[in-house]
C-alpha positions in Angstrom: 139.8 -48.8 95.8 138.4 -46.0 93.6 142.1 -44.3 94.6 143.5 -47.5 93.1 141.7 -47.8 89.9 142.2 -44.2 89.1 146.1 -44.9 89.4 144.8 -47.9 87.1 143.1 -46.2 84.6 146.2 -43.0 84.7 149.4 -45.7 83.8 146.9 -47.0 81.2 146.2 -43.6 79.3 150.2 -42.8 80.0 151.6 -46.0 78.3 148.8 -45.6 75.2 150.1 -41.9 75.1 153.7 -42.9 75.2 153.5 -45.7 72.7 151.2 -43.6 70.3 152.9 -42.7 66.8 154.2 -39.4 66.4 152.1 -37.8 63.8 153.9 -35.2 62.0 152.0 -31.1 60.3 155.0 -31.4 58.3 153.8 -30.2 54.5 154.7 -33.2 51.9 155.7 -31.8 48.4 156.3 -33.9 45.3 159.3 -32.4 42.9 159.4 -34.5 39.0 162.4 -34.7 37.2 161.5 -35.3 34.3 163.6 -34.7 30.5 166.1 -33.0 33.3 164.2 -30.9 34.4 162.2 -30.0 37.6 158.5 -29.5 38.2 157.8 -27.7 39.0 160.0 -25.3 39.2 158.8 -23.1 41.7 157.9 -24.6 45.1 156.3 -22.7 47.6 156.6 -22.8 51.5 155.1 -22.2 54.4 158.1 -20.0 55.9 159.1 -21.5 59.8 158.0 -24.8 59.0 159.5 -28.2 58.3 158.3 -29.1 54.8 159.4 -32.6 53.5 159.8 -33.1 49.3 159.5 -36.3 47.3 161.3 -35.9 44.6 160.1 -38.0 41.8 162.9 -39.5 38.8 161.2 -40.1 36.1 163.8 -40.0 33.6 166.1 -43.0 32.6 169.7 -41.7 34.5 169.7 -40.5 38.1 170.3 -36.8 39.6 171.3 -35.1 41.7 169.5 -32.5 44.1 171.5 -30.3 45.0 171.5 -26.3 47.1 174.1 -24.4 48.6 171.2 -21.7 49.2 169.2 -25.2 51.5 172.7 -26.9 52.7 171.4 -30.4 51.0 172.7 -33.1 48.4 170.2 -35.6 47.1 171.2 -38.6 44.8 168.0 -39.9 43.0 168.6 -43.4 41.1 167.1 -43.2 37.7 163.1 -44.3 38.0 162.5 -43.8 41.5 162.1 -41.4 43.9 163.1 -39.9 47.5 162.2 -37.6 50.4 164.1 -34.7 51.8 163.7 -32.3 54.6 164.3 -29.0 54.4 163.0 -25.8 57.1 161.8 -24.0 58.8 163.0 -21.8 56.4 162.7 -17.7 57.1 161.0 -16.2 54.2 162.9 -16.2 51.2 164.4 -17.7 47.8 166.1 -20.6 48.1 167.7 -21.9 44.7 168.4 -25.7 43.5 169.7 -27.2 41.0 170.3 -31.0 39.3 173.5 -31.0 39.2 174.0 -33.9 36.6 172.0 -31.6 34.2 172.8 -27.9 35.5 172.0 -26.7 32.1 168.2 -27.1 32.4 167.0 -28.8 35.6 166.7 -25.8 38.0 164.5 -24.4 40.3 163.7 -22.5 43.5 162.2 -22.9 46.9 160.0 -20.0 48.5 159.3 -19.7 52.3 156.6 -17.0 52.5 
């Protein structure tokens, strides 16, 4: 009887763990586009960790986040937000631009 109860408890515990949502320890940063500029223009991230960047385009026109260094491209519609994952990255500097306004929309991710 005790053995059967232990088996049932183990089965219930296992099913709870399998069905539980996976919690992520990823770092989350916000990057704002306003007046065709990124704020902050410098994002510091921990090297070796995956990072989620939420890009908040507050301009009335779309912008494209583009980074050859990070191998990422994402168009963010006017007055909207988008998410982008980067990393894990080696320590270093990774440049990005707003492709539609490259003269003013520039930034860098610094992994340290």
